[in-house]
PAZA-57257 format. One record per residue (C-alpha): residue in one letter; x, y negated, z; residue number from 1. Coordinates in steps of 0.5 Angstrom, whole numbers, always signed. Example, Ala and Ser with C-alpha at 12.3 -4.5 7.8 and 13.67 -1.06 7.14 Angstrom:
BEGIN
drense res=a | x=+25 | y=+9 | z=+16 | n=1
drense res=s | x=+27 | y=+2 | z=+14 | n=2
This chain:
BEGIN
drense res=m | x=+16 | y=-76 | z=-115 | n=1
drense res=t | x=+15 | y=-71 | z=-120 | n=2
drense res=a | x=+21 | y=-71 | z=-126 | n=3
drense res=p | x=+22 | y=-73 | z=-130 | n=4
drense res=e | x=+17 | y=-79 | z=-130 | n=5
drense res=r | x=+18 | y=-84 | z=-135 | n=6
drense res=a | x=+17 | y=-91 | z=-137 | n=7
drense res=q | x=+15 | y=-94 | z=-144 | n=8
drense res=t | x=+19 | y=-100 | z=-146 | n=9
drense res=q | x=+14 | y=-105 | z=-151 | n=10
drense res=t | x=+19 | y=-108 | z=-156 | n=11
drense res=t | x=+18 | y=-112 | z=-162 | n=12
drense res=g | x=+18 | y=-109 | z=-169 | n=13
drense res=r | x=+18 | y=-101 | z=-170 | n=14
drense res=s | x=+23 | y=-99 | z=-165 | n=15
drense res=t | x=+21 | y=-97 | z=-158 | n=16
drense res=q | x=+25 | y=-94 | z=-152 | n=17
drense res=t | x=+24 | y=-90 | z=-146 | n=18
drense res=a | x=+27 | y=-91 | z=-139 | n=19
drense res=t | x=+26 | y=-86 | z=-133 | n=20
drense res=l | x=+25 | y=-89 | z=-126 | n=21
drense res=a | x=+32 | y=-87 | z=-124 | n=22
drense res=e | x=+34 | y=-92 | z=-129 | n=23
drense res=i | x=+29 | y=-97 | z=-127 | n=24
drense res=a | x=+32 | y=-96 | z=-120 | n=25
drense res=r | x=+39 | y=-97 | z=-122 | n=26
drense res=e | x=+37 | y=-104 | z=-125 | n=27
drense res=a | x=+34 | y=-106 | z=-119 | n=28
drense res=g | x=+40 | y=-104 | z=-115 | n=29
drense res=v | x=+35 | y=-99 | z=-111 | n=30
drense res=s | x=+34 | y=-91 | z=-110 | n=31
drense res=a | x=+29 | y=-88 | z=-114 | n=32
drense res=p | x=+25 | y=-86 | z=-108 | n=33
drense res=t | x=+24 | y=-93 | z=-107 | n=34
drense res=v | x=+22 | y=-94 | z=-114 | n=35
drense res=s | x=+17 | y=-89 | z=-112 | n=36
drense res=k | x=+15 | y=-92 | z=-106 | n=37
drense res=v | x=+13 | y=-98 | z=-109 | n=38
drense res=l | x=+9 | y=-94 | z=-115 | n=39
drense res=n | x=+5 | y=-91 | z=-109 | n=40
drense res=g | x=+4 | y=-98 | z=-105 | n=41
drense res=r | x=+8 | y=-96 | z=-99 | n=42
drense res=a | x=+8 | y=-101 | z=-94 | n=43
drense res=d | x=+15 | y=-99 | z=-92 | n=44
drense res=v | x=+19 | y=-103 | z=-98 | n=45
drense res=a | x=+22 | y=-110 | z=-97 | n=46
drense res=p | x=+18 | y=-116 | z=-100 | n=47
drense res=a | x=+24 | y=-118 | z=-104 | n=48
drense res=t | x=+25 | y=-111 | z=-106 | n=49
drense res=r | x=+18 | y=-110 | z=-108 | n=50
drense res=t | x=+18 | y=-116 | z=-112 | n=51
drense res=r | x=+24 | y=-114 | z=-116 | n=52
drense res=v | x=+22 | y=-107 | z=-118 | n=53
drense res=e | x=+15 | y=-109 | z=-120 | n=54
drense res=e | x=+18 | y=-114 | z=-125 | n=55
drense res=l | x=+22 | y=-109 | z=-128 | n=56
drense res=l | x=+16 | y=-104 | z=-128 | n=57
drense res=r | x=+13 | y=-110 | z=-132 | n=58
drense res=t | x=+19 | y=-111 | z=-136 | n=59
drense res=h | x=+19 | y=-104 | z=-138 | n=60
drense res=g | x=+12 | y=-103 | z=-139 | n=61
drense res=y | x=+12 | y=-97 | z=-134 | n=62
drense res=r | x=+5 | y=-93 | z=-134 | n=63
drense res=r | x=+5 | y=-87 | z=-130 | n=64
drense res=r | x=+2 | y=-81 | z=-134 | n=65
drense res=r | x=-5 | y=-79 | z=-132 | n=66
drense res=a | x=-3 | y=-72 | z=-131 | n=67
drense res=e | x=+2 | y=-74 | z=-126 | n=68
drense res=a | x=-2 | y=-79 | z=-122 | n=69
drense res=t | x=-5 | y=-76 | z=-116 | n=70
drense res=r | x=-12 | y=-79 | z=-115 | n=71
drense res=s | x=-16 | y=-79 | z=-109 | n=72
drense res=p | x=-24 | y=-78 | z=-110 | n=73
drense res=l | x=-26 | y=-86 | z=-110 | n=74
drense res=l | x=-28 | y=-91 | z=-114 | n=75
drense res=d | x=-26 | y=-98 | z=-112 | n=76
drense res=l | x=-32 | y=-104 | z=-113 | n=77
drense res=v | x=-30 | y=-111 | z=-112 | n=78
drense res=f | x=-34 | y=-117 | z=-111 | n=79
drense res=h | x=-32 | y=-124 | z=-110 | n=80
drense res=e | x=-38 | y=-124 | z=-105 | n=81
drense res=m | x=-44 | y=-119 | z=-104 | n=82
drense res=e | x=-49 | y=-123 | z=-99 | n=83
drense res=s | x=-55 | y=-122 | z=-103 | n=84
drense res=a | x=-60 | y=-117 | z=-106 | n=85
drense res=w | x=-56 | y=-118 | z=-113 | n=86
drense res=a | x=-50 | y=-114 | z=-110 | n=87
drense res=l | x=-55 | y=-109 | z=-108 | n=88
drense res=e | x=-57 | y=-107 | z=-115 | n=89
drense res=v | x=-50 | y=-107 | z=-117 | n=90
drense res=i | x=-48 | y=-102 | z=-111 | n=91
drense res=r | x=-54 | y=-98 | z=-113 | n=92
drense res=g | x=-52 | y=-97 | z=-120 | n=93
drense res=v | x=-44 | y=-95 | z=-118 | n=94
drense res=e | x=-47 | y=-90 | z=-113 | n=95
drense res=n | x=-51 | y=-87 | z=-118 | n=96
drense res=v | x=-45 | y=-85 | z=-122 | n=97
drense res=a | x=-40 | y=-84 | z=-117 | n=98
drense res=r | x=-45 | y=-79 | z=-113 | n=99
drense res=d | x=-46 | y=-75 | z=-119 | n=100
drense res=a | x=-38 | y=-75 | z=-120 | n=101
drense res=g | x=-37 | y=-73 | z=-113 | n=102
drense res=l | x=-34 | y=-79 | z=-111 | n=103
drense res=s | x=-34 | y=-84 | z=-106 | n=104
drense res=v | x=-35 | y=-92 | z=-107 | n=105
drense res=v | x=-30 | y=-97 | z=-103 | n=106
drense res=l | x=-33 | y=-104 | z=-103 | n=107
drense res=s | x=-28 | y=-110 | z=-102 | n=108
drense res=e | x=-30 | y=-117 | z=-102 | n=109
drense res=s | x=-25 | y=-123 | z=-104 | n=110
drense res=a | x=-29 | y=-128 | z=-100 | n=111
drense res=g | x=-31 | y=-132 | z=-106 | n=112
drense res=r | x=-25 | y=-132 | z=-110 | n=113
drense res=l | x=-25 | y=-130 | z=-117 | n=114
drense res=t | x=-19 | y=-126 | z=-116 | n=115
drense res=p | x=-17 | y=-121 | z=-111 | n=116
drense res=g | x=-11 | y=-123 | z=-106 | n=117
drense res=r | x=-4 | y=-119 | z=-107 | n=118
drense res=t | x=-5 | y=-115 | z=-101 | n=119
drense res=w | x=-12 | y=-112 | z=-104 | n=120
drense res=a | x=-8 | y=-110 | z=-110 | n=121
drense res=d | x=-3 | y=-106 | z=-106 | n=122
drense res=q | x=-8 | y=-103 | z=-102 | n=123
drense res=v | x=-11 | y=-100 | z=-108 | n=124
drense res=a | x=-5 | y=-97 | z=-111 | n=125
drense res=a | x=-4 | y=-94 | z=-104 | n=126
drense res=r | x=-11 | y=-91 | z=-105 | n=127
drense res=r | x=-10 | y=-89 | z=-112 | n=128
drense res=p | x=-17 | y=-89 | z=-114 | n=129
drense res=h | x=-20 | y=-86 | z=-120 | n=130
drense res=g | x=-22 | y=-93 | z=-122 | n=131
drense res=v | x=-23 | y=-100 | z=-120 | n=132
drense res=i | x=-30 | y=-104 | z=-122 | n=133
drense res=l | x=-29 | y=-112 | z=-121 | n=134
drense res=v | x=-36 | y=-116 | z=-121 | n=135
drense res=l | x=-36 | y=-123 | z=-123 | n=136
drense res=s | x=-28 | y=-123 | z=-121 | n=137
drense res=e | x=-22 | y=-122 | z=-125 | n=138
drense res=l | x=-15 | y=-120 | z=-124 | n=139
drense res=d | x=-8 | y=-124 | z=-125 | n=140
drense res=e | x=-3 | y=-121 | z=-130 | n=141
drense res=s | x=+1 | y=-118 | z=-124 | n=142
drense res=q | x=-5 | y=-115 | z=-121 | n=143
drense res=r | x=-7 | y=-112 | z=-128 | n=144
drense res=a | x=+0 | y=-110 | z=-129 | n=145
drense res=l | x=+0 | y=-106 | z=-122 | n=146
drense res=l | x=-6 | y=-102 | z=-124 | n=147
drense res=t | x=-4 | y=-100 | z=-131 | n=148
drense res=s | x=+3 | y=-98 | z=-128 | n=149
drense res=r | x=+0 | y=-93 | z=-124 | n=150
drense res=s | x=-5 | y=-91 | z=-129 | n=151
drense res=i | x=-11 | y=-94 | z=-125 | n=152
drense res=p | x=-16 | y=-96 | z=-130 | n=153
drense res=f | x=-21 | y=-102 | z=-129 | n=154
drense res=v | x=-27 | y=-105 | z=-132 | n=155
drense res=v | x=-30 | y=-112 | z=-131 | n=156
drense res=m | x=-37 | y=-113 | z=-130 | n=157
drense res=d | x=-41 | y=-119 | z=-131 | n=158
drense res=p | x=-34 | y=-123 | z=-132 | n=159
drense res=a | x=-33 | y=-129 | z=-129 | n=160
drense res=g | x=-29 | y=-132 | z=-135 | n=161
drense res=d | x=-26 | y=-129 | z=-141 | n=162
drense res=p | x=-23 | y=-123 | z=-139 | n=163
drense res=g | x=-19 | y=-122 | z=-146 | n=164
drense res=t | x=-19 | y=-117 | z=-151 | n=165
drense res=d | x=-15 | y=-112 | z=-148 | n=166
drense res=v | x=-20 | y=-112 | z=-141 | n=167
drense res=p | x=-26 | y=-107 | z=-142 | n=168
drense res=s | x=-32 | y=-110 | z=-139 | n=169
drense res=i | x=-39 | y=-110 | z=-138 | n=170
drense res=g | x=-44 | y=-116 | z=-139 | n=171
drense res=a | x=-51 | y=-118 | z=-141 | n=172
drense res=t | x=-54 | y=-122 | z=-146 | n=173
drense res=n | x=-54 | y=-129 | z=-142 | n=174
drense res=w | x=-55 | y=-133 | z=-148 | n=175
drense res=q | x=-61 | y=-130 | z=-151 | n=176
drense res=g | x=-64 | y=-130 | z=-144 | n=177
drense res=g | x=-63 | y=-137 | z=-143 | n=178
drense res=l | x=-66 | y=-138 | z=-150 | n=179
drense res=a | x=-72 | y=-134 | z=-148 | n=180
drense res=a | x=-73 | y=-137 | z=-141 | n=181
drense res=t | x=-73 | y=-144 | z=-144 | n=182
drense res=r | x=-77 | y=-142 | z=-151 | n=183
drense res=h | x=-83 | y=-139 | z=-146 | n=184
drense res=l | x=-84 | y=-146 | z=-143 | n=185
drense res=v | x=-83 | y=-149 | z=-149 | n=186
drense res=e | x=-89 | y=-145 | z=-152 | n=187
drense res=l | x=-93 | y=-146 | z=-146 | n=188
drense res=g | x=-93 | y=-154 | z=-148 | n=189
drense res=h | x=-88 | y=-156 | z=-143 | n=190
drense res=t | x=-83 | y=-162 | z=-146 | n=191
drense res=r | x=-79 | y=-164 | z=-140 | n=192
drense res=i | x=-76 | y=-158 | z=-137 | n=193
drense res=g | x=-71 | y=-158 | z=-132 | n=194
drense res=a | x=-65 | y=-153 | z=-130 | n=195
drense res=i | x=-61 | y=-151 | z=-124 | n=196
drense res=t | x=-55 | y=-148 | z=-127 | n=197
drense res=g | x=-50 | y=-143 | z=-124 | n=198
drense res=p | x=-42 | y=-145 | z=-123 | n=199
drense res=s | x=-39 | y=-148 | z=-129 | n=200
drense res=r | x=-33 | y=-143 | z=-128 | n=201
drense res=m | x=-37 | y=-137 | z=-129 | n=202
drense res=m | x=-38 | y=-135 | z=-136 | n=203
drense res=c | x=-45 | y=-132 | z=-135 | n=204
drense res=s | x=-48 | y=-139 | z=-132 | n=205
drense res=r | x=-45 | y=-143 | z=-138 | n=206
drense res=a | x=-48 | y=-138 | z=-143 | n=207
drense res=r | x=-55 | y=-139 | z=-140 | n=208
drense res=i | x=-55 | y=-146 | z=-140 | n=209
drense res=d | x=-53 | y=-146 | z=-147 | n=210
drense res=g | x=-59 | y=-142 | z=-149 | n=211
drense res=y | x=-63 | y=-147 | z=-145 | n=212
drense res=r | x=-60 | y=-152 | z=-149 | n=213
drense res=a | x=-61 | y=-148 | z=-156 | n=214
drense res=a | x=-68 | y=-147 | z=-154 | n=215
drense res=l | x=-70 | y=-155 | z=-153 | n=216
drense res=e | x=-66 | y=-157 | z=-159 | n=217
drense res=t | x=-69 | y=-152 | z=-164 | n=218
drense res=a | x=-76 | y=-154 | z=-161 | n=219
drense res=g | x=-74 | y=-161 | z=-163 | n=220
drense res=l | x=-74 | y=-163 | z=-156 | n=221
drense res=p | x=-68 | y=-168 | z=-153 | n=222
drense res=v | x=-63 | y=-165 | z=-148 | n=223
drense res=d | x=-64 | y=-170 | z=-142 | n=224
drense res=p | x=-57 | y=-169 | z=-138 | n=225
drense res=d | x=-61 | y=-172 | z=-132 | n=226
drense res=l | x=-65 | y=-166 | z=-131 | n=227
drense res=i | x=-59 | y=-161 | z=-131 | n=228
drense res=r | x=-57 | y=-160 | z=-124 | n=229
drense res=p | x=-50 | y=-156 | z=-123 | n=230
drense res=g | x=-52 | y=-150 | z=-117 | n=231
drense res=d | x=-48 | y=-144 | z=-114 | n=232
drense res=f | x=-53 | y=-139 | z=-115 | n=233
drense res=h | x=-55 | y=-139 | z=-108 | n=234
drense res=h | x=-62 | y=-140 | z=-105 | n=235
drense res=d | x=-60 | y=-147 | z=-101 | n=236
drense res=s | x=-57 | y=-150 | z=-108 | n=237
drense res=g | x=-64 | y=-148 | z=-111 | n=238
drense res=y | x=-68 | y=-152 | z=-105 | n=239
drense res=r | x=-63 | y=-158 | z=-105 | n=240
drense res=l | x=-63 | y=-159 | z=-112 | n=241
drense res=g | x=-70 | y=-157 | z=-113 | n=242
drense res=l | x=-72 | y=-163 | z=-108 | n=243
drense res=q | x=-68 | y=-168 | z=-113 | n=244
drense res=l | x=-71 | y=-166 | z=-119 | n=245
drense res=l | x=-78 | y=-165 | z=-116 | n=246
drense res=r | x=-78 | y=-172 | z=-112 | n=247
drense res=r | x=-77 | y=-176 | z=-119 | n=248
drense res=d | x=-82 | y=-180 | z=-121 | n=249
drense res=d | x=-82 | y=-177 | z=-128 | n=250
drense res=r | x=-81 | y=-170 | z=-125 | n=251
drense res=p | x=-80 | y=-164 | z=-130 | n=252
drense res=t | x=-86 | y=-160 | z=-131 | n=253
drense res=a | x=-82 | y=-154 | z=-131 | n=254
drense res=i | x=-75 | y=-152 | z=-129 | n=255
drense res=f | x=-71 | y=-146 | z=-131 | n=256
drense res=a | x=-67 | y=-143 | z=-125 | n=257
drense res=g | x=-60 | y=-140 | z=-127 | n=258
drense res=n | x=-62 | y=-134 | z=-122 | n=259
drense res=d | x=-67 | y=-131 | z=-118 | n=260
drense res=l | x=-64 | y=-134 | z=-111 | n=261
drense res=q | x=-64 | y=-141 | z=-114 | n=262
drense res=a | x=-71 | y=-140 | z=-116 | n=263
drense res=l | x=-73 | y=-138 | z=-109 | n=264
drense res=g | x=-70 | y=-144 | z=-106 | n=265
drense res=l | x=-74 | y=-148 | z=-111 | n=266
drense res=y | x=-80 | y=-145 | z=-109 | n=267
drense res=e | x=-79 | y=-147 | z=-102 | n=268
drense res=a | x=-78 | y=-154 | z=-105 | n=269
drense res=a | x=-84 | y=-154 | z=-108 | n=270
drense res=r | x=-88 | y=-152 | z=-102 | n=271
drense res=e | x=-85 | y=-158 | z=-98 | n=272
drense res=l | x=-87 | y=-163 | z=-103 | n=273
drense res=g | x=-94 | y=-160 | z=-103 | n=274
drense res=l | x=-93 | y=-158 | z=-110 | n=275
drense res=r | x=-97 | y=-152 | z=-113 | n=276
drense res=i | x=-93 | y=-146 | z=-117 | n=277
drense res=p | x=-95 | y=-146 | z=-123 | n=278
drense res=e | x=-101 | y=-151 | z=-123 | n=279
drense res=d | x=-96 | y=-157 | z=-122 | n=280
drense res=v | x=-89 | y=-154 | z=-124 | n=281
drense res=s | x=-87 | y=-148 | z=-127 | n=282
drense res=v | x=-81 | y=-144 | z=-125 | n=283
drense res=v | x=-77 | y=-139 | z=-129 | n=284
drense res=g | x=-71 | y=-135 | z=-126 | n=285
drense res=f | x=-66 | y=-130 | z=-128 | n=286
drense res=d | x=-64 | y=-123 | z=-126 | n=287
drense res=d | x=-71 | y=-120 | z=-124 | n=288
drense res=l | x=-69 | y=-118 | z=-117 | n=289
drense res=p | x=-74 | y=-113 | z=-113 | n=290
drense res=v | x=-76 | y=-120 | z=-109 | n=291
drense res=a | x=-79 | y=-123 | z=-116 | n=292
drense res=r | x=-85 | y=-119 | z=-116 | n=293
drense res=w | x=-86 | y=-120 | z=-108 | n=294
drense res=v | x=-86 | y=-127 | z=-108 | n=295
drense res=g | x=-92 | y=-131 | z=-108 | n=296
drense res=p | x=-94 | y=-133 | z=-114 | n=297
drense res=p | x=-90 | y=-127 | z=-117 | n=298
drense res=l | x=-84 | y=-130 | z=-121 | n=299
drense res=t | x=-83 | y=-130 | z=-128 | n=300
drense res=t | x=-76 | y=-129 | z=-130 | n=301
drense res=v | x=-71 | y=-126 | z=-135 | n=302
drense res=r | x=-69 | y=-119 | z=-133 | n=303
drense res=q | x=-62 | y=-117 | z=-133 | n=304
drense res=p | x=-61 | y=-110 | z=-132 | n=305
drense res=l | x=-56 | y=-110 | z=-126 | n=306
drense res=t | x=-57 | y=-103 | z=-124 | n=307
drense res=e | x=-56 | y=-100 | z=-131 | n=308
drense res=m | x=-50 | y=-105 | z=-132 | n=309
drense res=a | x=-46 | y=-102 | z=-126 | n=310
drense res=e | x=-48 | y=-95 | z=-128 | n=311
drense res=a | x=-45 | y=-97 | z=-135 | n=312
drense res=a | x=-39 | y=-100 | z=-132 | n=313
drense res=a | x=-38 | y=-94 | z=-127 | n=314
drense res=r | x=-38 | y=-89 | z=-133 | n=315
drense res=l | x=-33 | y=-93 | z=-137 | n=316
drense res=v | x=-28 | y=-93 | z=-132 | n=317
drense res=l | x=-29 | y=-86 | z=-131 | n=318
drense res=e | x=-28 | y=-84 | z=-138 | n=319
drense res=l | x=-22 | y=-89 | z=-139 | n=320
drense res=g | x=-19 | y=-85 | z=-133 | n=321
drense res=r | x=-20 | y=-78 | z=-137 | n=322
drense res=g | x=-17 | y=-81 | z=-143 | n=323
drense res=d | x=-11 | y=-80 | z=-146 | n=324
drense res=d | x=-6 | y=-85 | z=-149 | n=325
drense res=a | x=-11 | y=-85 | z=-155 | n=326
drense res=t | x=-16 | y=-88 | z=-151 | n=327
drense res=p | x=-18 | y=-95 | z=-154 | n=328
drense res=a | x=-15 | y=-100 | z=-149 | n=329
drense res=a | x=-21 | y=-105 | z=-150 | n=330
drense res=t | x=-29 | y=-104 | z=-150 | n=331
drense res=r | x=-34 | y=-110 | z=-149 | n=332
drense res=v | x=-41 | y=-108 | z=-148 | n=333
drense res=e | x=-47 | y=-112 | z=-147 | n=334
drense res=l | x=-54 | y=-110 | z=-145 | n=335
drense res=a | x=-60 | y=-113 | z=-147 | n=336
drense res=t | x=-64 | y=-118 | z=-143 | n=337
drense res=s | x=-71 | y=-119 | z=-143 | n=338
drense res=l | x=-77 | y=-124 | z=-141 | n=339
drense res=v | x=-81 | y=-121 | z=-135 | n=340
drense res=v | x=-88 | y=-126 | z=-135 | n=341
drense res=r | x=-91 | y=-126 | z=-129 | n=342
drense res=s | x=-95 | y=-132 | z=-125 | n=343
drense res=s | x=-90 | y=-137 | z=-124 | n=344
drense res=s | x=-91 | y=-140 | z=-131 | n=345
drense res=g | x=-97 | y=-144 | z=-134 | n=346
drense res=a | x=-99 | y=-150 | z=-138 | n=347
drense res=p | x=-96 | y=-157 | z=-136 | n=348
drense res=p | x=-101 | y=-160 | z=-131 | n=349
drense res=f | x=-102 | y=-166 | z=-136 | n=350
């Protein structure tokens, strides 16, 4: 531990106080080296002691000075799951920036949970990376405090929920994308347009379906709840929910899928039922993954600039790490989406 490391206590009013790690150690009833071990993510600290020290660090608003925070040449990239081509596009973007900065990328997956487990936060503290990028994930208050106290900057890409005004984030214009996809189908003459959404707990999914609703309402078309099916952004849900929609006697003539993977599942459902795309049903996806150009027919979709979003997140987290105390605490960036018209959308069959 370099001396003197100090913590700034955030208080109400205009006054502020500072506390050294020695003072925090005395309050916790431990030695200063023990506090340093907690800060550095060392495993050889009793859980009860670690919890007590972490609470005091949060109470005093401790933030290690960047000049004193030795960093390893790493960037941490955290997914809630990374089993699709979507994740590959994100990894490519982060790698592009990390490579230019002479850094390596550490990948983590939280097994479908939107918030990583506590052991992950301790491991990050021990690694002391240049920064952390969380994809469709979020941190709880204790994890944010832990990273902040170690001066490890973090950025959320495509936030699952509202990240808050004090959390830097990179997103896309999801509402505008849902609007553009549905408006395209309306302009082709479709009046019964179904939708397969993503998880309702994800902000991007809610924004896309809100854009779908807005396009229908603006065109004077009813929003039929029976034509909206809640999915999970996976191929299987596109297939299963696609069968449900396409087996209806009054089936929709077009379907907006919340992402490209669900659109591909919808393709499979249409083939199984002997329906042609776009002659019998038009399909529009979201993301513009590379596979969207290769399927037959090539998929009309909304391009979400995933690689560019990942590059922007990586650049932002590195800028935050290089900054001083005057660096803005919050940055919210949204990159534009755009409709890519291919061969899976056409006029309704009747």
